[in-house]
N, C-alpha and C positions, 0 to 999 in steps of 0.2 A: 387467303391472307386476314389475319386477325387483326383488327384496328382497334380493337378495344383495349384501354389501360388496364395493367395488372390491379386487382383487388387487393389492398391492405386488411388482412385480416384483425389486426389490431386497432383498426380505426371504427369499428361497428360499435363500440361502446358495451357489447353483452359480454366480454369476457372482462373477469377482473383484473386489477393491475397486479404485474408480478410486484413482489417485495423486492428490495435492492440488494444485489449481488452481496454487497457489505454496507454495513451501519455507517454512518456519519463517525461515532467514535471508534469503531475499529480502524477505517480509513485515517483519521487523524492520528491515531496510536501508530499505524505502521508505516505510513509516510514519515514521522519525526523520528522512528527509529531508524529509518532508511538514511535520513540525514545524519542521525548520529554515528552510524556505521562508516558511512562515507567520510565524514570528518575525522573518525579515529584511525580508519584506513589510509587517508590521505597524509595524515600528520606522521603515521608511522611510516609510512613510504618515504616521507623526507627525511628520515634520519638515516636512510641508507641500508635498510634491512631488505633481504630477499622478498619480492614480491609477493611470494608464497605466504611469509609472516605477516605482511600487511594485510592481506585479504584476510588471514584468519583474524587479526587483532579486529579488523572491521565487523565480521560477521560475529564475533563475539560480542561486540560492543553493542551491535544492533539486536543481538538476542537476548541479552541480559538485560537491555533496558527496556523492552516490552513490558514485562510485569510492573517495573517501577511506573511507566508511562500509564499503564492502564489503570493504576491505582491514583494516579495523580489528575489526570485529565477525568473530569466529571463527566458521566452520563446524561445530564442534560441539555447537552449539545441538540 
């Protein structure tokens, strides 16, 4: 029977820290684009169009807002 606790390899301090998966700038841009897409898709769905059309409008709105948000939100975050 092994009574020793498991060793956490990341807690030794010898290994370099991993860079973040997404930078803060990319996370802010993508989350803002997601909110914009949800708002556009929701408002489109409220007009009574088919669900596929509302989803397409939301995806288009989110996708087209990413380059604009990337240029508007500064990288100094």
